[in-house]
VOKOLVEX-89927 format. One record per residue: z, y, x of N, C-alpha, C in turn; residue in one letter. Coordinates in steps of 0.1 Angstrom, whole numbers, padded with zeros to 4 digits, always signed. Last residue first. Example, Ala and Ser with C-alpha at 12.3 -4.5 7.8 and 13.67 -1.06 7.14 Angstrom:
VOKOLVEX-89927
+0071-0022+0128+0071-0011+0137+0079+0000+0129S +0078-0057+0132+0078-0045+0123+0078-0033+0132A 
***
This chain:
VOKOLVEX-89927
+0917+0603+1203+0928+0609+1196+0930+0624+1200R +0899+0597+1224+0894+0600+1211+0905+0607+1202K +0918+0592+1245+0909+0604+1246+0903+0607+1232K +0929+0568+1235+0937+0580+1237+0929+0593+1238R +0907+0551+1237+0913+0554+1224+0921+0567+1224R +0903+0550+1264+0892+0555+1256+0898+0559+1242A +0926+0537+1272+0924+0551+1277+0913+0558+1268K +0922+0512+1260+0933+0520+1256+0931+0535+1260K +0900+0503+1275+0899+0505+1260+0910+0514+1255K +0911+0501+1300+0900+0511+1298+0899+0514+1284A +0930+0481+1296+0935+0494+1300+0924+0505+1297A +0912+0459+1290+0922+0464+1280+0927+0478+1283K +0900+0457+1315+0892+0460+1303+0901+0466+1292K +0921+0449+1331+0915+0462+1334+0906+0467+1322T +0927+0424+1319+0937+0435+1319+0931+0449+1322A +0903+0410+1325+0907+0412+1311+0917+0424+1310K +0905+0409+1353+0894+0416+1347+0897+0420+1332K +0928+0394+1355+0928+0408+1361+0917+0416+1354K +0919+0370+1345+0931+0377+1338+0931+0392+1342A +0900+0363+1364+0896+0366+1350+0907+0374+1342K +0917+0361+1386+0906+0371+1386+0902+0374+1372K +0931+0338+1377+0938+0351+1380+0929+0363+1380A +0912+0318+1374+0918+0324+1362+0926+0337+1365P +0905+0317+1403+0895+0321+1392+0902+0326+1380A +0928+0308+1417+0923+0322+1419+0914+0327+1407K +0929+0281+1411+0940+0290+1407+0936+0305+1407K +0905+0272+1421+0907+0270+1407+0919+0280+1402A +0911+0278+1448+0899+0285+1441+0901+0284+1426A +0932+0261+1452+0934+0275+1454+0923+0283+1447K +0919+0236+1447+0930+0240+1439+0933+0255+1439K +0901+0237+1469+0896+0237+1455+0907+0242+1445K +0919+0238+1490+0910+0249+1488+0905+0250+1474A +0931+0213+1486+0939+0225+1485+0931+0237+1483A +0909+0196+1490+0915+0196+1477+0924+0209+1475K +0904+0202+1516+0894+0206+1506+0900+0207+1492K +0927+0192+1527+0923+0206+1529+0913+0210+1519A +0925+0165+1521+0936+0173+1515+0933+0188+1516P +0901+0158+1535+0902+0157+1520+0914+0165+1515A +0905+0161+1562+0896+0171+1555+0899+0170+1540K +0921+0140+1569+0926+0154+1571+0918+0164+1563K +0905+0119+1562+0918+0120+1556+0924+0134+1557A +0883+0123+1579+0882+0125+1565+0895+0127+1558P +0898+0118+1603+0892+0131+1601+0889+0133+1586K +0907+0092+1603+0917+0103+1602+0910+0116+1599K +0885+0075+1606+0893+0075+1593+0902+0087+1592K +0877+0083+1631+0867+0084+1620+0875+0084+1607A +0898+0076+1647+0894+0090+1645+0885+0092+1633P +0899+0047+1642+0910+0057+1638+0905+0071+1637K +0877+0034+1653+0878+0036+1638+0888+0047+1635K +0882+0034+1679+0870+0041+1674+0871+0044+1660A +0905+0021+1680+0905+0035+1686+0893+0042+1681S +0897-0002+1670+0907+0006+1662+0907+0020+1667S +0878-0010+1688+0874-0007+1675+0884+0001+1667S +0895-0012+1710+0884-0002+1711+0880+0001+1697K +0912-0031+1701+0917-0018+1705+0907-0007+1705K +0895-0051+1698+0902-0046+1686+0907-0032+1689A +0888-0054+1724+0878-0051+1714+0884-0044+1702K +0913-0060+1734+0906-0048+1739+0896-0043+1729K +0916-0083+1720+0925-0072+1718+0919-0059+1723A +0895-0099+1729+0895-0094+1715+0904-0083+1713P +0905-0100+1756+0892-0095+1753+0891-0091+1738A +0931-0111+1754+0929-0097+1759+0916-0092+1755K +0928-0138+1747+0933-0128+1737+0931-0114+1741K +0921-0148+1770+0913-0149+1758+0916-0139+1748A +0943-0141+1786+0930-0136+1789+0921-0136+1778K +0962-0155+1772+0964-0141+1774+0951-0135+1777K +0951-0180+1774+0953-0174+1760+0954-0160+1761A +0956-0182+1800+0942-0182+1795+0942-0176+1781K +0982-0182+1802+0975-0171+1808+0961-0169+1802K +1006-0191+1781+0993-0194+1785+0986-0182+1790A +1030-0181+1773+1029-0189+1785+1014-0191+1790P +1039-0147+1764+1032-0159+1760+1029-0167+1773K +1048-0123+1771+1058-0134+1772+1051-0148+1769K +1030-0105+1764+1031-0109+1778+1040-0121+1780S +1035-0099+1737+1023-0106+1741+1023-0111+1755S +1059-0086+1738+1059-0099+1731+1046-0106+1735S +1053-0062+1750+1061-0071+1757+1060-0085+1751P +1037-0050+1728+1032-0052+1742+1040-0062+1750K +1052-0043+1706+1042-0054+1705+1038-0058+1719A +1066-0021+1712+1074-0033+1710+1065-0045+1710K +1046-0003+1714+1054-0006+1726+1062-0019+1724K +1039-0003+1687+1029-0007+1698+1036-0011+1710K +1061+0007+1676+1057-0006+1672+1047-0012+1683A +1060+0032+1686+1072+0024+1689+1068+0009+1686A +1038+0041+1674+1038+0040+1688+1049+0031+1693A +1046+0040+1648+1035+0032+1652+1035+0030+1667K +1066+0059+1649+1069+0045+1645+1059+0035+1650K +1051+0081+1655+1061+0077+1664+1065+0062+1662K +1035+0082+1633+1029+0080+1646+1039+0075+1656A +1055+0087+1615+1047+0074+1613+1040+0071+1626A +1064+0111+1624+1074+0099+1623+1066+0086+1623A +1041+0125+1620+1047+0124+1634+1056+0112+1634A +1040+0123+1593+1029+0118+1601+1034+0115+1615K +1063+0137+1587+1062+0123+1582+1052+0116+1591K +1057+0161+1597+1068+0154+1602+1068+0139+1599K +1035+0167+1581+1033+0166+1596+1044+0158+1602A +1048+0168+1557+1038+0158+1559+1035+0155+1574D +1065+0189+1562+1071+0176+1559+1061+0164+1562A +1046+0209+1566+1055+0206+1577+1062+0192+1575A +1036+0208+1541+1027+0205+1552+1035+0201+1564K +1058+0215+1527+1052+0202+1524+1044+0197+1536K +1060+0241+1537+1071+0231+1539+1067+0217+1537K +1037+0251+1529+1040+0251+1544+1050+0240+1547A +1041+0249+1502+1030+0242+1508+1032+0240+1523A +1063+0266+1500+1064+0252+1496+1053+0243+1502A +1051+0289+1508+1062+0284+1516+1064+0269+1514A +1033+0292+1488+1028+0291+1502+1039+0284+1511K +1051+0294+1467+1041+0283+1467+1036+0280+1481K +1062+0318+1475+1071+0306+1473+1062+0293+1474K +1040+0334+1474+1047+0332+1487+1056+0320+1487S +1035+0332+1447+1025+0327+1457+1031+0325+1471A +1058+0343+1437+1055+0329+1434+1045+0323+1444A +1056+0368+1447+1068+0360+1451+1065+0345+1449A +1033+0376+1435+1033+0375+1449+1044+0367+1454K +1042+0374+1409+1031+0365+1413+1030+0364+1428K +1061+0394+1410+1065+0380+1407+1055+0370+1411K +1045+0415+1416+1056+0412+1426+1060+0397+1424A +1030+0416+1393+1023+0414+1406+1033+0409+1417A +1051+0420+1375+1043+0408+1374+1036+0405+1387V +1059+0445+1385+1069+0434+1385+1062+0421+1384A +1036+0460+1380+1041+0458+1394+1051+0447+1395K +1035+0457+1353+1024+0452+1361+1029+0450+1375K +1059+0471+1347+1057+0457+1343+1047+0450+1352K +1052+0496+1357+1064+0489+1363+1063+0474+1360A +1031+0501+1341+1029+0501+1355+1040+0493+1362A +1044+0501+1317+1033+0491+1319+1030+0489+1334A +1061+0522+1321+1067+0509+1318+1057+0498+1321A +1043+0542+1324+1052+0539+1336+1058+0525+1334A +1032+0541+1299+1023+0539+1311+1032+0535+1323K +1054+0548+1284+1047+0535+1282+1039+0531+1294K +1058+0573+1294+1069+0563+1296+1063+0549+1295K +1035+0585+1287+1038+0585+1301+1048+0574+1304A +1038+0582+1259+1026+0576+1266+1029+0574+1281A +1060+0598+1256+1061+0584+1252+1050+0576+1259A +1050+0622+1264+1062+0617+1271+1063+0602+1269A +1031+0625+1244+1027+0625+1258+1038+0618+1267K +1047+0626+1222+1037+0615+1224+1033+0613+1238K +1061+0649+1228+1069+0637+1227+1059+0625+1229K +1040+0667+1228+1048+0666+1241+1056+0652+1241V +1032+0664+1202+1023+0661+1213+1030+0659+1226A +1055+0672+1189+1051+0658+1187+1041+0654+1199D +1055+0699+1198+1067+0690+1201+1063+0675+1200A +1032+0707+1186+1033+0708+1200+1044+0698+1205K +1039+0703+1159+1027+0696+1165+1028+0695+1180K +1060+0721+1158+1063+0707+1156+1051+0698+1162Q +1046+0745+1162+1057+0741+1171+1060+0726+1170A +1030+0744+1140+1024+0744+1153+1034+0739+1163I +1049+0744+1120+1040+0733+1121+1034+0732+1134A +1061+0769+1125+1069+0757+1126+1061+0745+1128A +1039+0785+1120+1044+0785+1134+1053+0773+1136A +1037+0779+1093+1026+0777+1102+1031+0775+1116K +1061+0789+1084+1058+0775+1082+1047+0770+1092R +1058+0816+1090+1069+0808+1096+1066+0793+1096R +1036+0822+1075+1035+0824+1089+1046+0816+1096A +1048+0818+1050+1036+0810+1054+1035+0810+1069I +1068+0837+1051+1072+0823+1050+1060+0814+1054E +1053+0860+1052+1062+0857+1064+1066+0842+1063A +1041+0859+1028+1032+0858+1040+1041+0854+1052L +1064+0862+1012+1055+0850+1011+1047+0848+1023R +1072+0887+1020+1081+0875+1023+1073+0862+1022E +1051+0902+1011+1054+0902+1026+1063+0890+1029Q +1053+0897+0984+1041+0893+0991+1044+0892+1006K +1078+0908+0979+1076+0894+0977+1064+0889+0984A +1071+0935+0986+1081+0928+0994+1080+0913+0992Q +1053+0940+0966+1049+0941+0980+1058+0933+0989E +1070+0937+0944+1058+0928+0945+1053+0928+0960K +1088+0958+0949+1093+0944+0948+1081+0934+0950E +1070+0980+0948+1077+0977+0960+1082+0962+0961A +1063+0978+0921+1053+0977+0931+1059+0973+0945K +1088+0982+0909+1081+0969+0907+1070+0967+0918I +1093+1008+0919+1102+0997+0922+1095+0984+0921R +1072+1022+0908+1073+1021+0922+1082+1010+0927E +1079+1019+0881+1066+1014+0886+1066+1012+0901R +1103+1032+0882+1103+1018+0878+1090+1011+0883E +1095+1058+0888+1104+1051+0898+1103+1036+0895D +1081+1063+0865+1074+1063+0878+1082+1055+0888A +1102+1062+0847+1091+1052+0846+1083+1051+0859K +1117+1083+0857+1123+1070+0856+1112+1059+0856R +1100+1104+0853+1103+1101+0866+1109+1087+0867Q +1099+1104+0825+1087+1102+0832+1089+1098+0847R +1126+1109+0821+1120+1096+0816+1107+1093+0823E +1128+1134+0832+1136+1123+0838+1130+1110+0834E +1111+1148+0815+1107+1147+0830+1115+1136+0836E +1125+1146+0792+1111+1140+0793+1107+1138+0807I +1148+1159+0800+1149+1145+0796+1135+1138+0797K +1138+1185+0805+1144+1177+0816+1145+1162+0813R +1130+1191+0779+1120+1190+0790+1125+1182+0802K +1155+1192+0768+1144+1183+0763+1134+1180+0773K +1166+1212+0783+1172+1199+0783+1162+1188+0778E +1149+1233+0776+1149+1229+0790+1155+1215+0791E +1155+1235+0749+1141+1232+0753+1141+1227+0768A +1182+1242+0751+1178+1229+0744+1164+1225+0749I +1180+1266+0765+1187+1255+0771+1183+1242+0765R +1166+1281+0747+1160+1279+0760+1166+1267+0767R +1185+1282+0727+1172+1275+0724+1165+1272+0737A +1204+1295+0741+1207+1282+0736+1194+1274+0733E +1191+1319+0746+1196+1311+0757+1198+1297+0753E +1188+1328+0720+1176+1325+0728+1180+1316+0740R +1215+1330+0714+1207+1320+0706+1194+1317+0714K +1222+1350+0732+1229+1337+0732+1221+1326+0725R +1206+1370+0723+1204+1365+0736+1210+1351+0738E +1218+1374+0698+1204+1370+0699+1201+1364+0712Q +1243+1382+0707+1242+1369+0699+1227+1364+0699E +1236+1405+0721+1242+1394+0728+1241+1381+0721R +1227+1420+0699+1217+1417+0710+1223+1405+0718V +1251+1421+0686+1239+1415+0679+1229+1411+0690V +1266+1435+0704+1270+1421+0700+1258+1414+0694L +1252+1459+0706+1252+1450+0718+1257+1436+0715E +1256+1469+0681+1243+1465+0684+1243+1455+0697K +1286+1459+0664+1279+1467+0674+1265+1461+0678A +1301+1457+0640+1289+1448+0643+1280+1456+0653N +1324+1469+0637+1312+1477+0634+1299+1469+0636I +1341+1448+0645+1342+1454+0631+1329+1462+0628R +1334+1444+0672+1332+1434+0662+1332+1439+0648V +1342+1469+0683+1328+1464+0684+1325+1454+0674L +1370+1467+0677+1362+1478+0671+1347+1474+0672L +1377+1445+0693+1378+1444+0678+1370+1455+0671K +1373+1457+0718+1364+1446+0714+1365+1444+0699C +1394+1476+0717+1380+1481+0718+1370+1470+0713F +1417+1459+0715+1414+1468+0704+1399+1473+0705P +1413+1424+0724+1414+1438+0729+1410+1447+0717H +1407+1399+0715+1421+1404+0712+1422+1419+0716K +1383+1391+0726+1384+1393+0711+1397+1400+0707P +1368+1403+0753+1381+1398+0749+1383+1401+0734D +1341+1396+0774+1345+1400+0761+1358+1394+0757F +1327+1409+0803+1337+1399+0798+1343+1404+0784D +1308+1431+0801+1304+1417+0805+1314+1407+0800K +1320+1452+0789+1305+1451+0788+1301+1437+0791E +1345+1463+0788+1342+1450+0783+1327+1448+0780Y +1334+1495+0792+1345+1487+0789+1341+1474+0782L +1316+1515+0801+1313+1501+0804+1325+1491+0802H +1328+1538+0789+1314+1536+0788+1310+1521+0791A +1355+1546+0789+1351+1534+0780+1336+1531+0780G +1355+1567+0807+1363+1555+0810+1358+1543+0802H +1339+1586+0793+1336+1581+0807+1343+1568+0810G +1354+1589+0770+1341+1583+0769+1336+1578+0783F +1377+1602+0781+1378+1589+0775+1364+1582+0773L +1366+1625+0795+1376+1616+0801+1376+1602+0795W +1350+1638+0775+1344+1633+0788+1353+1623+0794A +1369+1643+0755+1357+1635+0752+1351+1629+0765F +1387+1660+0767+1392+1647+0763+1380+1638+0760R +1370+1682+0771+1376+1675+0783+1380+1661+0779M +1364+1687+0743+1354+1683+0752+1359+1676+0765R +1382+1697+0725+1382+1682+0727+1371+1678+0737D +1377+1724+0723+1390+1720+0727+1391+1705+0731A +1350+1725+0713+1353+1729+0727+1367+1724+0732P +1344+1695+0693+1348+1709+0694+1351+1712+0709K +1319+1675+0685+1330+1676+0695+1333+1691+0698V +1299+1680+0666+1310+1670+0663+1322+1671+0673Q +1283+1699+0678+1288+1702+0664+1300+1692+0661K +1277+1686+0701+1286+1698+0702+1291+1702+0689E +1258+1668+0692+1271+1663+0696+1281+1675+0697L +1236+1684+0687+1242+1677+0676+1256+1672+0680A +1232+1693+0714+1235+1703+0703+1241+1696+0691A +1225+1669+0726+1236+1676+0730+1241+1686+0719R +1200+1664+0712+1212+1655+0711+1225+1661+0715V +1186+1686+0722+1189+1685+0707+1200+1675+0705R +1185+1680+0749+1191+1692+0745+1195+1692+0730P +1170+1655+0748+1184+1655+0752+1191+1668+0748R +1148+1650+0720+1151+1655+0733+1166+1655+0736T +1147+1638+0695+1136+1635+0704+1139+1640+0718T +1175+1621+0680+1167+1633+0683+1157+1629+0694S +1203+1609+0664+1189+1606+0666+1182+1620+0668R +1234+1606+0681+1226+1613+0672+1211+1610+0675P +1250+1575+0684+1243+1585+0691+1233+1592+0682L +1264+1554+0675+1267+1567+0668+1260+1578+0676I +1266+1528+0685+1256+1531+0674+1258+1544+0668G +1281+1520+0705+1288+1521+0692+1278+1524+0681L +1262+1522+0726+1269+1509+0723+1275+1509+0709R +1256+1549+0725+1246+1539+0722+1252+1525+0718K +1280+1559+0734+1275+1563+0721+1264+1553+0716L +1280+1549+0760+1290+1545+0750+1286+1548+0736L +1258+1563+0772+1258+1548+0771+1268+1543+0761H +1265+1590+0770+1253+1585+0763+1254+1570+0761E +1287+1590+0788+1289+1593+0774+1277+1588+0765E +1272+1584+0812+1283+1576+0807+1286+1578+0792L +1253+1605+0816+1249+1591+0813+1260+1582+0808P +1268+1634+0799+1262+1627+0810+1258+1613+0806G +1277+1658+0784+1268+1648+0779+1261+1641+0791Y +1291+1684+0786+1284+1678+0797+1273+1668+0793A +1288+1710+0763+1292+1696+0765+1284+1690+0776L +1299+1744+0770+1288+1734+0768+1295+1720+0769Q +1323+1757+0771+1312+1763+0763+1301+1753+0760K +1343+1748+0787+1343+1743+0773+1331+1748+0765E +1329+1739+0819+1338+1746+0810+1337+1741+0796G +1314+1726+0839+1307+1734+0829+1316+1743+0820L +1335+1715+0855+1325+1724+0861+1317+1732+0851A +1346+1698+0836+1354+1709+0841+1345+1720+0847I +1325+1680+0833+1329+1688+0822+1337+1700+0826Q +1327+1669+0859+1314+1676+0855+1317+1685+0843F +1351+1657+0859+1349+1667+0868+1337+1675+0865V +1348+1637+0838+1357+1648+0836+1354+1660+0846L +1331+1618+0849+1327+1626+0837+1335+1638+0835A +1348+1608+0870+1335+1613+0873+1330+1622+0861A +1372+1599+0857+1372+1610+0866+1358+1616+0869P +1358+1578+0840+1366+1589+0835+1367+1601+0844G +1346+1559+0858+1338+1567+0849+1345+1579+0843G +1355+1560+0893+1356+1555+0880+1350+1565+0870A +1334+1560+0921+1343+1568+0913+1343+1562+0899I +1313+1548+0934+1327+1542+0936+1338+1550+0929N +1289+1561+0930+1291+1547+0925+1305+1542+0926P +1276+1588+0928+1290+1586+0929+1293+1572+0923M +1250+1595+0924+1254+1593+0938+1269+1591+0939H +1247+1602+0898+1241+1589+0902+1245+1585+0916K +1255+1628+0894+1265+1617+0891+1260+1603+0896I +1232+1643+0899+1243+1642+0909+1252+1630+0907F +1218+1642+0875+1212+1636+0887+1223+1634+0898T +1236+1655+0858+1233+1641+0855+1226+1634+0867R +1236+1681+0869+1248+1673+0870+1245+1658+0868Q +1211+1688+0861+1213+1687+0875+1226+1679+0878E +1216+1688+0833+1205+1679+0838+1207+1677+0853E +1235+1709+0830+1239+1695+0827+1229+1684+0833P +1231+1731+0858+1228+1727+0844+1233+1713+0842T +1256+1746+0880+1244+1737+0877+1243+1734+0862A +1278+1760+0887+1266+1768+0882+1254+1759+0879D +1294+1740+0896+1299+1749+0886+1287+1757+0879R +1284+1728+0918+1279+1722+0905+1285+1730+0893I +1295+1740+0941+1281+1744+0937+1277+1739+0923P +1321+1728+0944+1320+1741+0937+1305+1744+0933E +1326+1706+0958+1319+1704+0946+1317+1717+0938L +1326+1696+0991+1328+1708+0983+1319+1706+0970D +1323+1681+1014+1334+1678+1005+1337+1690+0996L +1289+1671+1020+1301+1678+1023+1312+1674+1014G +1267+1662+1007+1266+1664+1021+1278+1673+1026H +1270+1654+0981+1269+1669+0983+1267+1672+0998S +1270+1626+0982+1263+1633+0971+1260+1648+0974G +1286+1619+1003+1272+1614+1002+1264+1622+0992D +1310+1632+0996+1304+1635+1009+1289+1631+1008W +1316+1618+0973+1314+1633+0972+1306+1637+0985V +1320+1593+0983+1309+1595+0973+1306+1610+0973D +1343+1597+1000+1330+1593+1006+1318+1596+0996Q +1362+1602+0981+1358+1613+0990+1345+1610+0997M +1363+1577+0970+1359+1589+0961+1355+1600+0970A +1371+1562+0992+1358+1560+0987+1353+1571+0977M +1398+1571+0994+1389+1574+1004+1374+1572+1000R +1408+1562+0969+1409+1576+0972+1399+1579+0983L +1404+1534+0972+1397+1541+0961+1397+1556+0964H +1423+1529+0993+1409+1526+0995+1400+1534+0985W +1447+1536+0982+1442+1544+0994+1427+1541+0996A +1449+1517+0962+1448+1531+0958+1443+1540+0970A +1450+1493+0978+1439+1495+0968+1437+1510+0964E +1474+1497+0992+1461+1496+0999+1449+1498+0990R +1493+1499+0971+1492+1509+0981+1478+1509+0987H +1500+1481+0952+1487+1487+0950+1485+1498+0960K +1526+1471+0957+1515+1461+0957+1501+1468+0956A +1542+1494+0954+1539+1489+0968+1527+1479+0967K +1531+1521+0932+1539+1508+0935+1533+1501+0947E +1532+1555+0941+1524+1543+0937+1532+1531+0941V +1548+1574+0952+1543+1576+0938+1536+1564+0932Y +1555+1571+0979+1565+1575+0969+1561+1574+0955P +1528+1563+0991+1540+1554+0989+1550+1558+0979A +1508+1580+0997+1508+1574+0983+1522+1567+0980L +1512+1586+1024+1513+1597+1014+1515+1592+1000I +1509+1561+1035+1522+1568+1037+1524+1579+1027A +1482+1556+1029+1492+1548+1022+1506+1555+1024E +1469+1573+1047+1469+1576+1033+1479+1569+1025L +1476+1559+1070+1481+1573+1069+1480+1577+1054E +1463+1534+1066+1478+1534+1066+1483+1549+1065Y +1436+1540+1068+1442+1538+1055+1457+1539+1055L +1427+1567+1091+1431+1553+1088+1437+1552+1074P +1403+1593+1081+1416+1589+1087+1419+1574+1083S +1382+1604+1070+1379+1596+1082+1392+1590+1088V +1393+1618+1048+1382+1608+1046+1381+1598+1058R +1409+1637+1060+1415+1626+1052+1405+1614+1050A +1389+1653+1070+1398+1647+1079+1405+1635+1073E +1380+1662+1045+1371+1655+1054+1379+1647+1065N +1399+1677+1034+1397+1664+1028+1388+1655+1037F +1418+1691+1062+1410+1692+1050+1407+1678+1045D +1440+1685+1078+1434+1699+1079+1425+1701+1067L +1467+1668+1062+1454+1669+1069+1449+1683+1069F +1492+1674+1049+1491+1664+1060+1479+1666+1069T +1487+1691+1027+1497+1695+1037+1496+1686+1050E +1467+1677+1013+1464+1691+1018+1474+1695+1029S +1482+1654+1007+1470+1653+1015+1466+1667+1021I +1502+1665+0990+1506+1659+1003+1494+1657+1012G +1487+1674+0968+1494+1683+0976+1497+1678+0990R +1479+1648+0959+1468+1658+0964+1475+1669+0972V +1504+1638+0952+1496+1631+0962+1486+1641+0968I +1511+1655+0931+1519+1655+0943+1512+1648+0955A +1492+1648+0912+1492+1662+0917+1500+1662+0930Q +1501+1622+0907+1488+1624+0913+1487+1638+0919A +1526+1627+0896+1525+1619+0909+1512+1622+0915G +1518+1640+0873+1526+1647+0883+1526+1640+0896K +1504+1620+0859+1497+1632+0863+1505+1639+0874V +1513+1587+0873+1512+1597+0862+1506+1610+0868D +1491+1563+0890+1504+1569+0888+1502+1580+0876T +1466+1551+0891+1477+1544+0898+1491+1550+0896Y +1448+1568+0879+1447+1553+0876+1458+1545+0882G +1452+1592+0889+1459+1589+0876+1457+1575+0872C +1436+1595+0911+1450+1589+0913+1457+1587+0901M +1413+1606+0899+1412+1593+0906+1426+1587+0907V +1424+1631+0892+1419+1622+0881+1418+1608+0887A +1429+1642+0917+1440+1640+0907+1436+1630+0897V +1403+1644+0927+1413+1635+0934+1425+1632+0925M +1392+1662+0909+1386+1649+0910+1397+1639+0917L +1406+1685+0914+1406+1680+0901+1402+1665+0901H +1399+1689+0941+1413+1687+0938+1414+1680+0924D +1372+1695+0938+1376+1683+0945+1390+1679+0943I +1373+1719+0925+1369+1708+0917+1372+1695+0924L +1402+1740+0932+1389+1735+0935+1386+1722+0927P +1418+1757+0904+1418+1749+0916+1404+1743+0919D +1418+1771+0880+1409+1776+0890+1410+1768+0903D +1439+1761+0866+1426+1757+0862+1415+1761+0872E +1468+1747+0881+1460+1759+0879+1445+1755+0876R +1476+1721+0879+1486+1732+0877+1479+1745+0874E +1451+1701+0861+1457+1707+0874+1467+1718+0870M +1454+1672+0840+1450+1687+0842+1457+1691+0855T +1439+1642+0826+1448+1649+0835+1444+1664+0837P +1438+1632+0792+1431+1635+0804+1440+1644+0813H +1460+1606+0779+1453+1619+0779+1447+1623+0792P +1452+1570+0780+1461+1581+0780+1453+1595+0780G +1438+1546+0777+1437+1553+0790+1447+1566+0791Y +1445+1536+0751+1443+1527+0763+1444+1534+0776I +1447+1557+0734+1459+1547+0734+1458+1538+0747K +1423+1567+0737+1434+1575+0743+1447+1566+0743E +1406+1550+0724+1405+1550+0738+1417+1557+0745L +1413+1557+0697+1415+1543+0702+1415+1543+0717L +1406+1584+0696+1420+1580+0693+1423+1566+0699T +1378+1582+0700+1387+1589+0710+1402+1586+0708L +1370+1569+0677+1368+1562+0690+1377+1569+0701V +1376+1588+0658+1383+1574+0657+1382+1567+0671E +1359+1609+0666+1374+1611+0667+1381+1597+0666N +1334+1598+0661+1338+1601+0675+1353+1602+0676I +1336+1572+0636+1334+1585+0640+1338+1587+0654S +1320+1540+0633+1331+1548+0634+1327+1563+0638P +1299+1525+0607+1300+1531+0621+1312+1540+0622K +1309+1496+0588+1306+1511+0589+1308+1516+0603K +1318+1471+0591+1303+1473+0591+1299+1488+0592G +1347+1477+0573+1340+1468+0581+1325+1470+0580K +1357+1512+0572+1355+1499+0566+1347+1490+0575A +1376+1531+0596+1365+1529+0588+1364+1515+0583A +1411+1540+0595+1400+1533+0602+1389+1530+0592M 
***
């Protein structure tokens, strides 16, 4: 093995890849159709060379041609693969076999690869682009078989691996590169070269396993792809750091903006709450004022009703007193009248009593003498009595009238004063 940092030779790479993929498969007869060679090479990924050859024979015996096998269900292909491929890989092997046939169909508009036997390596290079589902080893091998051992196929797969390992001959044209490679790869090794370089072209291109022999080779020779990958990693790391820094700056800016928005929102909320509190207090004050007004009005109405009731009670009391007084006066009057009647009756009784006593006197003359003055006295008394009685009757009536007038005057004054006070109170209420 070459020293560390030194580029490996093609033979060293072939030896390493042969340990991984094994020797290239061969047909029982070299003049077998190229499609048979391709199918055997594809099946070598799931079984040995003899098993792959037996599978191709089974397809030829079971189906009319490869086109019928291409359009047949997978379970029919699995039945042919079953004796030679492990059970877990039946469906996968059948699928790859059918897709290989499909690639050939798409690239050649049929299932015949014989026309590429006479094609130049450049024409083969174009054709191989239309075989995306065929593994690199079988694809490269079938084109090398088509060319034979006289020329090196040197397709895109071989070129890609040589570039990865840094051992691609430097030249301006492809024919010169091919000529330089043909000096290093002898005719006997060309089939082996195509099979192994085709397989290893994209080996561990994405997922890198440091323990794999091929990856160890890439590390040892400090392959260009690793340098590029490291540079890309460093660029990616620098980009990541820059993006992280930018992200942090952006986050800080956003945080400050959010903080400003938060403070602004809090101030706005506090303002709204303050305004709401003012409005609430104002509404409460208005409601309280209204309630007080209603209460005051109710109190005033109550007071007014109480005053009216009191006034009514006073008026009723006065009326009762007046009626009582009137009744007392009537009673007194009746008593006076009764007294007067009793006095008159007494007087009349006295008069009756006095008449017989005067007749019992013996002297008639005296009776006659006395009769004249008695008559006179009677006349005078009868004349005087009405004169005396009339003023007596009038005097109490006048006195009662005066007393009534005297009593009515203060009542009227009191009534006037009360009406004035009520008017003043009403004026004060209106001012309020």
